[in-house]
FIGU-216924 format. One record per residue: residue in three letters; z, y, x of N, C-alpha, C in turn. Coordinates in steps of 0.1 Angstrom, whole numbers, plus 5000, padded with zeros to 4 digits. Example, Ala and Ser with C-alpha at 12.3 -4.5 7.8 and 13.67 -1.06 7.14 Angstrom:
Ala507849435132507849555123507849675132 Ser507149785128507149895137507950005129 
This chain:
Met857336034949856336014959857035974972 Glu856535864977857235814989856635885002 Thr857535905011857035965023857235865034 Ser856135835041856235735052856735795064 Ile857635725071858235775084857535705095 Pro856835785103856135715114857035635123 Arg856635515126857435435135857135465150 Lys858235455157858035485172857435365178 Ser856535395187855835285195856835225204 Pro856835095206857735035215857535085229 Arg858635105236858535165249858035065259 Val856935095265856335005275857035035289 Leu857534925295858134935308857034965318 Ser857335075325856335115336856435015348 Arg855435025356855434935368856634975377 Arg856835105378857935155386859335105381 Gly859435115367860635065361860834915363 Ala859734845362859834695364860334665378 Leu859734735388860134715402861534745404 Arg862034855397863434895399864334785393 Leu864034725382864734615376864834495385 Ile863634465390863534345400864434375412 Ala864334495417865134525429866634515426 Ala867034565414868434565411868834415409 Gly868034335403868434195402868534125415 Met867634155424867634095437868934145445 Ala869234275444870434325450871634255445 Gly871734245432872834175426873034035430 Ser871933965430871933825435872333805449 Phe871833895458872233895472873733925473 Ala874234025466875634055466876533935462 His876133865452876833745447876833645458 Ala875633615463875433515473876233545486 Arg876333675489876933715502878433725501 Trp878933785490880333815490881133745479 Val880533675470881233605460881133455461 Glu879933395460879833255459880433175471 Pro880333225483880933145494882433115493 Ser883133195484884533175482884833105469 Leu883833065461884033005448884032855449 Leu885232805452885332655454885032585441 Ser884132485441883832405429884432265431 Ile884732195420885232065421884231975414 Thr883631875422882731785417883431655414 Arg883431605402884031475398882931375395 Arg883031265402881931165400882531025400 Glu882030945391882330795392881230735399 Ile881530655409880530575417880730425416 Arg879830355411879930215409879530145422 Cys880430065427880129995440880329845438 Arg879229775441879229625439880229555448 Gln880429605460881329545469882829575467 Leu883129665458884529705456885329595448 Pro886429545454887229435447887729495434 Pro887829415423888429465411889729525412 Ala890529475421891929535423891829685428 Leu890729725434890629865439889829945429 Asp889429895417888729975407889630095404 Gly888930215404889630335402890130405414 Leu889830355426890230415439889630555439 Arg890530655442890130795442889930845457 Val888830895460888430945473888031085473 Gly888631165481888131305482887231325494 Leu886331415493885331435504885131585506 Met885331635519884931765523884231765536 Ala883431865539882731865552882232015554 Asp881732035566881032155569881832285567 Phe883032285573883932405572883332525580 His882832495592882332605600883332725600 Phe884532685603885732775600885732895608 His885933015601886133145608887533195603 Pro888533195611889833245607889733395602 Gly890433415591890433555585889333565575 Thr888333485576887233485566887233365556 Asp887533255562887433125554888733075549 Asp889833135553891133085550891333055535 Glu890933155527891133145512890533025506 Val889232995509888532885503889032755508 Val889432745521890032615527891432595521 Gln892232695520893532685514893432635499 Ala892432685492892232645478891832505477 Ala890932455487890532315487891632225490 Val892532255499893632165503894632165491 Ser894932275485895832285474895332195462 Gln893932195460893432105450893531965453 Val893231935466893431795471894831745467 Asn895831825470897231785467897531765452 Arg896731825444896931815429896231695424 Glu895331635432894431525426895031385428 Asn896131375435896731235437895731145443 Leu895031175454894031095459894530975467 Asp893730875468894130755476893730785491 Leu892530855493892030885506891331015506 Leu891331085517890531205519889631185531 Ala888331205530887331195541886931335544 Leu886831365557886431495563885231465572 Ser884031495567882831445574882131545583 Gly882931615592882431685603882031835601 Asp881731895612881332035614882532125609 Phe883632105617884832185614884732325621 Ala884132325633883932455640882432485639 Asp882132605643880732655642880232675657 His880832775664880432795677881532795687 Asp882832785682883932805691885032705687 Gly885332605695886332505692887732555691 Ala887932685695889332735694889732755680 Val888832745670889232765656889932635651 Leu889832525658890432405653891932415650 Gly892632485659894032505657894432575644 Pro893832695641894032755628893632675616 Leu892532595618892032515607893032405604 Met893532345615894532235613895732285605 Glu896132415606897232465598897032445583 His895732445579895432415565895232265563 Leu894332205570894032065568895231965570 Gly896132005579897331925581898231915569 Lys898032005559898832005547898331915536 Ala897131855538896531765528897331635527 Asn897631595515898431465513897631375504 Thr897631245509897031135501897831015502 Ala897630915494898430795494898230715506 His896930705512896630615522895930685534 Gly896030815535895530875548894330965546 Val894231045557893131145558892331105571 Phe890931095569890131045580889031145583 Ala888731165595887631265599886731205610 Val885531265610884531235621883931365626 Met883231345638882631455644881331505636 Gly881131635636879831685632879131735644 Asn877831765643877031805654877531935660 His878032035652878532155658879832135665 Asp880632035661881832005668881531955682 Gly880531865682880131805695879531915705 Trp878732005699878132105707879132215713 Cys880132245705881032355709882332315715 Ser882832195712884232155716884332015722 Gly883431925719883431795725884531705718 Pro884331575720885231475712886631475716 His887031505728888431495732889231605726 Leu888731725727889531835721889531825706 Thr888431785700888431775686889431665681 Ser889331545687890231435682891631465684 Arg892031535696893431565698893931665688 Ser893131755684893531855674893831785660 Phe893031685657893231625644894431525644 Glu894531445655895531355656896931425656 Lys897031535663898231615663898631665649 Ala897631685640897831725626898031605617 Gly898131485622898331365614897131315607 Ile895931345612894631305606894031205615 Ser893631095610892930985618891531035621 Phe891131035634889831075638889130955644 Leu887930925638887130805642885930845649 Ile885630795661884430805668883930675672 Asn882930615665882430485667883630385666 Gln884430405656885630315654885730295639 His886630195636887030175622888530145621 Ser889030175609890430145606890430055594 Gln891329955594891429865582892729895574 Leu892629925562893729955553893929835543 Thr895229815539895529725529896029805517 Ile895229805506895529875494895529785482 Arg896629775475896729685463896429545467 Gly896829505479896629365483895229335488 Glu894329435489892929415493892729495506 Thr891829435515891429505527890229595525 Leu890329715530889329815530889129875543 Ala887829885548887629945562887130085560 Ile887630175568887130305569886530325583 Ala885230345584884430345596883830475599 Gly883830525611883330655614882530655627 Thr881330715627880430715639880630845646 Asp880130855658879930985665878831055658 Phe878731185660877631265654876331215659 Val875231245652873931185655873131275663 Trp873131405660872231505666872731535681 His872131465690872531475705873831405708 Gly874431335698875631255700875331115704 Lys876331025704876130885708876630795697 Pro876030795685876530705675876230555679 Asp877130475675877030335679877430245666 Pro876430235657876730155645877230015647 Lys876629945657877029815660878529805663 Lys879029895671880429895674881329945662 Thr880830045656881530105644881730005633 Leu880729915631880729825620881029685624 Ala881729665635882129535639883329485630 Ile882929465617883929435606883429305599 Arg884429225594884029105587883029145576 Ala882029055574881029075564881529095550 Asp882629035547883129035533884129155531 Thr884329235541885229355539884429475534 Pro884829535523884129655519884329775528 Val883229855530883329955540883030095534 Ile883830185537883530335535883230385548 Ala882030435550881530485563881530645563 Leu882030705573881930845574880930875585 Val879830945582878830975591878331125588 His878431215597878131355594876731365588 Glu875731315596874331335592873931235582 Pro873531265570873231165559872031075562 Asp871031125568869831045570870030925579 Tyr871230925586871530805594871930685585 Phe872130715573872430605563871430495564 Asp870130525567869130415568869430325580 Glu869930385591870230305603871530225600 Met872530285594873730215591873530095583 Thr872630105573872429995564871529885570 Arg870929915581870229805588871129705595 His872429745597873429665603874229585593 Arg874429635582875229565571875229655559 Asp875629595548875829665535876929775538 Ile876729895533877729995533878130025519 Met879329995515879730015501879530155498 Leu879930255506879730395504879830475517 Gln878730545520878730635531879030775526 Leu879830855533880230985529879731085540 Ser878931175536878331265546878331405542 Gly877931495551877831635548876531685554 His876631785563875531835572874531925565 Thr874131895553873031965546873432095540 His874732105537875332215528874632215515 Gly874032105511873232105498872132205498 Gly871732245510870632345511871232485513 Gln872532505509873232635510872732735501 Cys871432755500870832845490869732755482 Arg869932755469869032665461868332745450 Val867232695445866532755434867232725421 Pro867832825414868532795402867632725391 Gly868332645384867632575373867132435377 Ile866332435388865732315393866432255404 Gly867332335411868232285421867432255434 Tyr866232305436865432275448866032355460 Ala866232285471866732345483865532365493 Pro865132495495864032525503864232485518 Ala865432505523865732485537866332345539 Lys865832275548866332135551866532125567 Val867532055570867932045584867631905590 Arg867531905603867231775610868331675606 Phe867931555604868831445599869431465586 Gly868931565578869431595565868231625556 Lys867131565557865931595549865731495538 Lys866331375539866031275528867131265518 Tyr868431285522869531275513870231415514 Ile870031495504870331635504871731665498 Glu871931615486873231645479873431535468 Gly874631495467875031405456874831255460 Glu874631165450874631025451873230965453 Tyr873130875462871830795464872230645466 Ala871230565464871430415466870330365474 Arg870630265482869630185489870030035488 Asp869329955480869729825477871129825471 Thr872129755478873429755472874429855479 Ser873829935488874630035495874430175489 Lys875530255490875430395484875830495494 Ile875430615491875830735499876030855490 Phe877030935493877331055486877331165497 Val876631275494876431385503877031515497 Thr878031575503878631695498877931815502 Arg878031925494877532055497878332125508 Gly879532075511880332135521881132255516 Val882032295525882932405522882532535527 Gly882032545540881732665546880232695547 Thr879832785556878432825557878132835572 Thr876932825576876532845589875332945589 Gly875133025600874233135600874833245592 Leu874033315584874533415575875433355565 Arg876533415562877533365553877033395538 Val876133305534875633325520875533185514 Arg875733175501875533065493874933115479 Phe873933045475873233085462872932965454 Ala873532955442873332835433873732705440 Cys874732725449875132605457876532635462 Pro877532635453878932675457879532575466 Pro880532615474881332525482882032415473 Glu882232305479882532185471883632105477 Leu884532065468885431945470884931835461 Ala884531725466884131615458885231515456 Val885531485443886531385440885831265434 Leu885731155441885031035437885930925433 Thr885630875421886430755416885530635417 Leu885930545425885130425427885330315417 Arg884330255412884330155401883730025407 Ser884329915404883829785408882829735398 Gly881929645403880929585394879529615398 Ser878629575390877229595393876829735394 Leu875829765402875329905404874629945391 Ala874830065387874230125375872730145377 
């Protein structure tokens, strides 16, 4: 004779238990965003096809960092990791697209102790960010960079000869209450390919009204700094950074790449949006 053993009913999660689980999950997510992710440097590797790139420059490797908002004693580890990675990448160029300081230009000295160690084959180039303009001004900022061996461009361009080809690196002033002058910045022969450094990415539309821009490199948005996991939506958008948020975009034959940046502003949090060193390999030929 078989004896049936009564089955236990599945335990139903109470409303209070569910709330506790949700609270624990939120607390864990906040702890990660507050104390872990801001220091987790990520490396983004991307090939970007540029129609204006001469075949001889196919494979040109360009690094991009921005938005350090540097705080000595807090951000040294992530910046040191980024510079060490730059030096392992054997880059041709490194672009630094602004917002080195947050509220105090005095941090530029300690930051240069890190950035001055970055090595590339053909130079390191930097431009102003809006925070740099607001807290330190162009003269203090440019002097700090030039002292560290980094070319600082404010409505200027520099022409390089690489593998027998001419390449222009052009950089504007910051846009948000600054004095960008694209006409002066882009006073370059029409057949010369241009990499433009502009802190605020939405100014890409204005730059491309003046000429084709082979590739604009920008920051400013922090990629949203906190994003919705899975879909990558960035709820917070900043002035001059609402159209081009993160990654690669194209307009006709011109392209732009926007980095998530290295540091943070406001509360030091990042969620589903880690700090980034972008390593871009440029490819010649038709746009994909």
